[in-house]
C-alpha positions in Angstrom: -6.6 2.2 15.4 -5.9 0.6 12.1 -3.3 1.6 9.5 -3.0 2.0 5.8 0.3 0.6 4.4 1.7 2.2 1.3 3.8 -0.6 -0.2 6.4 0.7 -2.6 6.7 4.1 -1.0 9.3 6.5 -2.4 11.0 9.6 -1.1 10.8 11.1 -4.6 8.0 13.7 -4.5 7.2 13.0 -8.2 6.2 9.4 -7.5 2.5 8.6 -7.0 3.3 6.5 -3.9 4.8 9.7 -2.3 1.7 11.7 -3.2 -0.5 9.0 -1.8 1.2 9.0 1.6 0.8 12.8 1.8 -2.9 12.7 0.8 -3.7 9.8 3.1 -2.2 11.8 6.0 -4.1 14.9 5.0 -7.3 12.9 5.0 -6.6 11.7 8.6 -5.4 8.1 8.0 -2.6 6.5 10.0 0.0 5.6 7.4 3.0 3.3 7.3 5.2 3.8 4.3 7.2 0.7 3.3 9.8 1.1 0.5 13.1 -0.1 -0.9 15.0 2.9 0.3 15.0 4.7 3.7 13.9 8.3 3.7 10.9 10.3 4.7 7.7 11.7 3.1 7.1 14.9 5.0 7.2 13.6 8.7 6.5 9.9 7.8 9.5 7.6 7.8 9.9 5.1 5.0 10.5 1.7 6.5 12.5 -0.8 4.5 12.2 -4.6 4.3 9.2 -6.4 5.5 8.4 -5.0 8.9 6.1 -6.9 11.2 2.9 -4.7 11.5 -0.3 -5.0 13.4 -3.8 -3.6 12.8 -3.4 -3.1 9.0 -6.7 -2.3 7.4 -5.6 -1.5 3.8 -2.5 -2.1 1.7 -2.2 0.2 -1.2 0.1 -1.3 -3.8 2.7 0.7 -5.7 4.9 -2.2 -6.7 5.0 -3.4 -10.3 4.0 -7.0 -10.8 7.6 -8.1 -11.5 8.5 -6.9 -7.9 5.6 -8.7 -6.2 6.8 -12.3 -6.2 8.7 -11.9 -3.0 5.8 -10.3 -1.0 3.1 -12.9 -1.1 3.7 -14.3 2.4 4.4 -10.8 3.7 1.1 -9.5 2.5 -0.7 -12.4 4.1 1.2 -11.7 7.4 -0.2 -8.2 7.5 -3.8 -9.6 7.5 -5.2 -6.6 5.6 -9.0 -6.3 5.0 -8.3 -5.1 1.5 -5.5 -4.5 -1.0 -5.8 -1.6 -3.5 -4.0 -2.3 -6.8 -3.2 1.1 -8.3 -2.8 1.4 -12.0 0.0 -0.7 -13.3 0.3 -2.9 -10.2 -2.3 -5.6 -11.0 -1.2 -9.2 -10.8 -3.8 -11.9 -11.4 -1.7 -14.5 -9.6 -1.4 -12.3 -6.5 -5.0 -11.2 -6.6 -6.3 -14.8 -6.8 -4.1 -15.8 -4.0 -5.3 -12.9 -1.8 -8.9 -13.6 -2.6 -8.5 -17.2 -1.5 -7.8 -15.7 1.9 -10.9 -13.5 1.7 -9.0 -10.3 1.3 -10.9 -7.7 -0.7 -9.2 -6.7 -4.0 -9.8 -3.2 -5.3 -8.6 -2.0 -8.7 -8.5 1.8 -8.4 -6.2 4.8 -7.8 -5.8 5.7 -4.2 -5.5 9.4 -5.1 -8.8 9.3 -7.1 -10.5 7.4 -4.3 -9.4 10.0 -1.7 -10.5 12.8 -4.0 -14.0 11.3 -4.6 -14.6 10.1 -1.0 -14.6 6.4 -2.0 -11.5 5.4 -0.1 
């Protein structure tokens, strides 16, 4: 079993990261929500910090570029097959770095990808 990590998850139901967690679960994905604050999104706990995780297939990014500097090594430790940069999260420095490790980079909206079957 592989997981989808929502990085930048928020307990605020108005945030896109919150909506993404809910939609991913409804589409049958195993989701790990990682955020700055503890909380829950429906029945999914939001884990804080940089938890050690195994079997990560996809990381879907909901962190603005100015918050990404501290996660380079963490992202690599997850060994994802791909990272989805949702609108407003693109960082050429991080993207180039991930690509140098053969991690697929996708510029898209997780919610749109789920709705159109391209996730």
